[in-house]
C-alpha positions as a printed Julia matrix, in Angstrom:
84×3 Matrix{Float64}:
   8.69  -12.69  -33.41
   5.18  -12.83  -34.84
   1.98  -13.44  -32.85
   1.98  -17.2   -33.51
   5.57  -17.59  -32.35
   4.92  -15.55  -29.21
   1.8   -17.55  -28.35
   3.76  -20.8   -28.78
   6.49  -19.83  -26.29
   6.9   -21.89  -23.14
   6.19  -19.4   -20.35
   8.18  -19.83  -17.16
   6.4   -17.11  -15.2
   2.99  -15.52  -15.82
   2.09  -12.17  -14.26
  -1.6   -11.27  -14.48
  -1.69   -7.51  -13.88
  -4.94   -6.89  -15.77
  -7.02   -4.18  -14.13
  -3.94   -2.68  -12.47
  -2.99    0.89  -13.4
   0.52    2.13  -14.0
   2.97    1.56  -12.34
   1.4    -1.67  -11.01
   2.19   -4.01  -13.94
   5.8    -2.82  -14.09
   6.29   -3.23  -10.33
   4.85   -6.74  -10.48
   7.21   -7.61  -13.34
  10.22   -6.29  -11.42
   9.3    -8.4    -8.39
   8.69  -11.54  -10.44
  11.8   -11.47  -12.62
  13.84  -12.82   -9.71
  11.8   -16.02   -9.85
  12.49  -16.45  -13.55
  15.56  -18.54  -14.47
  18.15  -17.19  -16.89
  16.8   -17.69  -20.43
  13.31  -18.09  -18.95
  10.38  -16.31  -20.55
   8.04  -14.16  -18.49
   4.61  -13.06  -19.72
   3.01   -9.95  -18.25
  -0.68   -9.5   -18.96
  -1.89   -5.93  -18.62
  -4.89   -3.83  -19.54
  -2.77   -0.66  -19.25
  -1.34    0.05  -22.71
   1.45    2.19  -21.16
   2.99   -1.04  -19.92
   4.29   -1.76  -23.43
   6.67    1.21  -23.32
   7.56    0.6   -19.66
   8.48   -3.05  -20.26
  10.51   -2.22  -23.38
  12.53    0.45  -21.55
  13.07   -1.77  -18.54
  14.26   -4.65  -20.73
  16.79   -2.37  -22.45
  18.0    -1.0   -19.12
  18.35   -4.44  -17.51
  19.54   -6.08  -20.75
  16.65   -8.55  -20.85
  15.4    -9.53  -24.29
  12.02   -8.03  -25.21
  10.32  -10.57  -27.47
   7.13   -8.69  -28.38
   3.51   -8.22  -27.45
   0.18   -9.66  -28.54
  -3.24   -8.05  -28.3
  -5.92  -10.3   -26.81
  -9.66  -10.06  -26.15
 -10.5    -8.34  -22.91
  -7.1    -6.78  -22.31
  -4.69   -4.74  -24.36
  -1.66   -6.91  -24.81
   0.57   -9.65  -23.54
   4.24   -8.88  -23.08
   7.09  -11.32  -23.25
  10.68  -11.02  -22.13
  13.6   -13.38  -21.77
  15.76  -12.97  -18.69
  19.49  -12.75  -19.41
């Protein structure tokens, strides 16, 4: 998905983990995924660029769909995943 498609997604759960160091964003995502319905999209905002790799690995392990990431002003990226 490109940036425009990612930004247009309907987000079911938003995790704002900006300012939190590793492993904080990943732990918050793991806690929140239970509140996300199947096929729901969760967005994790993080200023820790290591979260990109962590989220991708976790999605593969848990068989969630990693949709991509978008760089924004003031924080490194936004991460999207679809719960399966």
